[in-house]
N, C-alpha and C positions, 0 to 999 in steps of 0.2 A: 806878063799881066796875069796870067791864068793862075799861076804858083801864088802869087799875092793874094788873089780872089779865094783860092783854096786855103790858103793859111789863114784868112781873115775868118772864113766860114767856121772852120776847126776851131779857131780861137773863140768865137761867139758860142759854139756848142759847149766848149769846155767851161766858159764862164758862166753860160746857163746851168750846167750840171752842178758846179761848184755853188752857186747861188743857191739853188733847190736844196743841195745838200745842207748848206749854212741855215737855210730857213727852216730846214727839219729839225736842225739841231736846236734852233732857237726855240722852236715850238716845242719840243719835247722837255727843253730846258724849264720852260715856264710851266709846262704842266707838272713837271716834278717837283717845283718850287711849291706849287699850290697844295699838291697832294701833302707835301713835307708840313706845310702849315697846318693843313686840317689835322695832320697826325698829332702834331704839338698840342694842338687844341683840346684833341680827344684824349691825350695822355695827362693833361694838366687837370681835366675834368673829371677823369675816371680812376685815377691811380694816386696813393697816399705819398705824400714826401716821407722820405727817410727819417727825417728828424722828427715828425709828428706820429709816425709809427713807433718810433723810440719811446717817446713820452706815453704813449698809449700803454705801450709794452711793460713800461715800469710800474704803471697804475695796476695793471692785471696782475703783475708779480707782486706787489703791496698786498693787494687783496687776497691773493693765493697765501701768502704767508701769514695772514691773520687768519685764514680759516685753519690752516695747518696748526698754528699756535693753539687756537681753541681746541682742535681735536686733540692735541698733545695734552693738554691739561682737563680734559673731559673726567667728570668723577667715576663714571662705569667704565673706565677703560681697565681691560684685563692685564 
């Protein structure tokens, strides 16, 4: 009877430790998901999408081309 009680006590301790470990993992997982969601929101607010950047860059290049064309056709150019 003593061996059975000892086994049950060890089993209870092992299950308790495993439960604590799994709860700790679950808590860390939910905190990580929350942090990731906040990061995704921050990135969406602060950074420019690649296709928007390309459109803006094409506009800037077009303006620079116009400026260089005007400079090349300038009358007082040596």
